[in-house]
C-alpha positions as CSV (number, residue, x, y, z in Angstrom):
1,X,13.3,-51.6,30.9
2,X,12.5,-48.3,32.6
3,X,12.0,-45.0,30.9
4,X,14.3,-42.1,31.5
5,X,11.8,-40.3,33.9
6,X,11.5,-43.4,36.1
7,X,15.3,-43.9,36.1
8,X,15.8,-40.3,37.2
9,X,13.2,-40.7,40.0
10,X,14.9,-43.9,41.2
11,X,18.4,-42.2,41.2
12,X,17.0,-39.2,43.0
13,X,15.5,-41.4,45.7
14,X,18.7,-43.4,46.1
15,X,20.8,-40.2,46.4
16,X,18.4,-38.8,49.0
17,X,18.6,-42.0,51.1
18,X,22.4,-42.2,50.8
19,X,23.1,-38.6,51.7
20,X,20.6,-38.6,54.6
21,X,21.3,-42.1,55.9
22,X,17.7,-43.2,55.3
23,X,16.3,-46.7,55.0
24,X,15.1,-47.8,51.6
25,X,13.0,-50.6,50.3
26,X,14.0,-51.7,46.8
27,X,12.0,-53.9,44.5
28,X,14.2,-55.6,41.9
29,X,14.5,-58.7,39.6
30,X,16.8,-61.5,40.5
31,X,17.0,-64.5,38.3
32,X,13.6,-63.7,36.8
33,X,12.0,-63.4,40.3
34,X,10.5,-60.3,41.8
35,X,12.4,-59.6,45.1
36,X,12.5,-56.9,47.8
37,X,15.2,-55.8,50.1
38,X,15.1,-53.2,52.9
39,X,18.0,-51.5,54.6
40,X,20.5,-48.6,54.5
41,X,22.7,-48.0,51.5
42,X,26.5,-48.0,51.7
43,X,27.2,-47.1,48.1
44,X,25.4,-46.1,44.9
45,X,27.9,-46.5,42.0
46,X,26.4,-45.1,38.8
47,X,29.4,-46.0,36.7
48,X,29.4,-49.7,37.7
49,X,25.5,-49.6,37.9
50,X,25.6,-51.1,41.4
51,X,24.0,-50.6,44.8
52,X,25.6,-51.9,47.9
53,X,23.7,-52.2,51.2
54,X,25.2,-51.5,54.6
55,X,24.5,-55.0,56.1
56,X,26.5,-58.0,57.2
57,X,26.7,-59.4,53.7
58,X,27.2,-56.0,51.9
59,X,24.4,-57.1,49.6
60,X,24.9,-55.8,46.1
61,X,22.2,-55.2,43.4
62,X,22.6,-54.2,39.9
63,X,20.9,-50.8,39.2
64,X,19.7,-52.4,35.9
65,X,17.5,-54.8,38.0
66,X,15.8,-52.1,40.1
67,X,12.1,-51.5,39.5
68,X,11.1,-49.3,42.4
69,X,12.6,-47.5,45.4
70,X,10.7,-46.3,48.5
71,X,12.5,-44.2,51.1
72,X,11.3,-44.5,54.7
């Protein structure tokens, strides 16, 4: 569980990457495993708490699982 400041920082980074078409690297939990994914975002849905990547699979990650975001 992330504190409000960290959640705000992550959301700011995601919006920056989405609006400027930047590549992001996201660290997240998936089935109790620490995972990473890198790519461009297609969608950040704060209501559904979902990220969708602009890749062949349209990979989706729950915002609740995100631990860290790095913008390239």
